[in-house]
C-alpha positions, 0 to 999 in steps of 0.5 A: 605398440598397441598401447601407444595407439590409445594416446592422444597425438599431442601426448604421444609427441611429448612422450617421444621428446623425452623418452624412448617408445620402448620405455613408455610402452612398458610403463604401468602409468600408460593405460591400455587401449581398453582403458576408460577415457580419463585414464590416458596420460596428460600433456606434461612430461614428468620429472622425478626426484627424491628428497629427505625430510627430518622429523625430530624428536619422534618416538622409536616405537619399533626399538622401544622396550614395550614392557618397561614403557620406555620409548626413546626419541630420535630423528625420523628421516622420511624419504619422499619421492616426488613426481611433477610436470617437467621440462625434459632433455630430448632423448633423456633416459627414463626412470627404472624404479627399484624396490623390494617386498617381503618374501614368503617366510622364511624366504628373504625379501624379493627385489624387483624393477619397474620401468617408468616414463619420468626423467630423473631430476628434470627441471620443473615446468610451470607453477601452482599445481595441486599437491597430492600426498600418497601413502602406500600399503603396509610394507609396500613402497612408492615404486609399486604405485607408479601407475598412479604417480606418473600418470597424475604428474602428467596431468598437472599434479605434484605427487609426493609419495612417502617411504614409510619403511614399515617393519617386517610383520612376519618377525615382530611382536604385535606391539611393533606391528601396531606402530605404523598406526601411529606413524601413518597419520603423523608422517602424512601430516608432517610431510604435508606441512613441510612440502607446502612450504618447501614446494610453494611456487611449484604447488598451490598449498591450498589445493591438497589431496591425500591418497592412500592404499590399505594401511595408507588408506587408514593413514589418509582417513586419520590425517584427513580428519577422522578422529581416532577412538581412545578405545581403539584396538591399537591404543594400548598396543603401541608402546608408551601410550603414544597412540593416545596422543593423537586420539580424539580429545588429546591436545596433541591430536593435531600432530596427526592431522592435515588442515585444509584437505580438499579431497581424500582417496582411500583404496581398500582402507584399513582401520575397521578390524578387529575393532574400528579405529574410529569408534562410532563417531570418528568418521563424522569428523571428515568433511573433505570429499572422498572417493573410496575404492575396494573389492567386495571379496577383499580377504585382508581388509573386510569390505563391510567394515572397510570402505563400505563402513566408511562410506556409510558413516562419514556422513559429513563428507560428499563421498563416492564408493567404487566397488569391484565385484569379486575383487580382493585386496590387490587393487592398487599396485602395478602389474607384477614385475617379472621378478615377482612372477616366480611364486604365488606369494610374490605375484599375489602382492600385485595381482588380483586372482580375477581382475586384470591388474592393468584394467583395475589401474585404468579404471582407478585412474579414470575416476581418480582423475575426475574426482581430483579435477572436480575438487582441486581444480574446480572443473565442474564438467568432470563431475559428469564422469562421477555421477553415473546414471546407474549404480550397477555398471553392467546395467548401462546401455548406449544405442550408439549411432550407426558408424560410431567406432567400436572403441568410442567412449560413451558420451553420457547424457540423455538416453545413455546409461553406459557410464560416461567415458567407458567403451561398449562391453567394458563397463562390467562388474562395477558399482559406484554409489554416491552420498552427499554430506549431511546438511 
């Protein structure tokens, strides 16, 4: 029960109304006692459902004859998981999510389960919530990011996570491996367009954010405004020249863009190697505010050409860069489920070798919560959690008054440089930089 003590009493009572205490304690969306202030769950119960969107006349880039340049068209069926504020029946069973990740070659895929706190098909409660589109990493699934999806829904967001169904990168050609570079922005743009209509009422279609991890980070940057360079690394790899149709200057480029994006969160975003997908100018086309998050020891997506390059070159965006010192690529998945702990390959999908995964997720939740509230809800007070007094978290101090509880959160303000919302000795190993948009 130690983790449950971190919840506000009203949230705890609401959770018990719709879920057993055991399932809540095991859900990755419930932060631990050492989580920063804004990571904790919100006041809403959470519902979950899955819908299917049909995108007609889409290129079959995986089954295409790349040598002949022939690309058949088909209906692309996108499975989308929805989390939303809900009215749950007392005692209703909570979700157990199931998914699989590719095993170490030549092993087969490994299936796993994740406990949740959401109630399947619960009746939505309320109206006019901001919409968040989530794009997972290459060959991942929404089930690996429930730390984020459930938590945001409890705070009054509708979260739509796309199943991109990427091909197995270990058994396909380079041309097939490049296909998601086309599909990501197009899937995100299509889903956003349809959901803005279908969920109107439950959501406010004018308040929309994009969140993506790794390949999904590339996807949300491209869909959120970054122009793809015609000389980019995937332009001649993807069959039939389809990448060129969504590149800068193409009359069809809008197929991979989401209009009216209010905020973008990109975690360890791909797109910088082996050559930048954006070229020298593509990132200048992002005008939405951004929160970029990455470890500076990432062996998969190079930090300097990844989040750091986006931060330095997207000069027309008001942007933040949160850096985990010595962290690698695994900064956006749930803690490894039991089924994924029997081999190093499997656990490395989920866990960083140095940073504790639930700790990383809690820090991410803290800053993502502040960022979305600032830009989707206009809560100006939340900006004080983002505009930290010192870029290096380890340099922050707080001379707390006598009698202050040990687990109290830093209040920020005059004379306090310990990052607001963090506990003493728990703001370590982080750097948060900010740059305003160009005039």
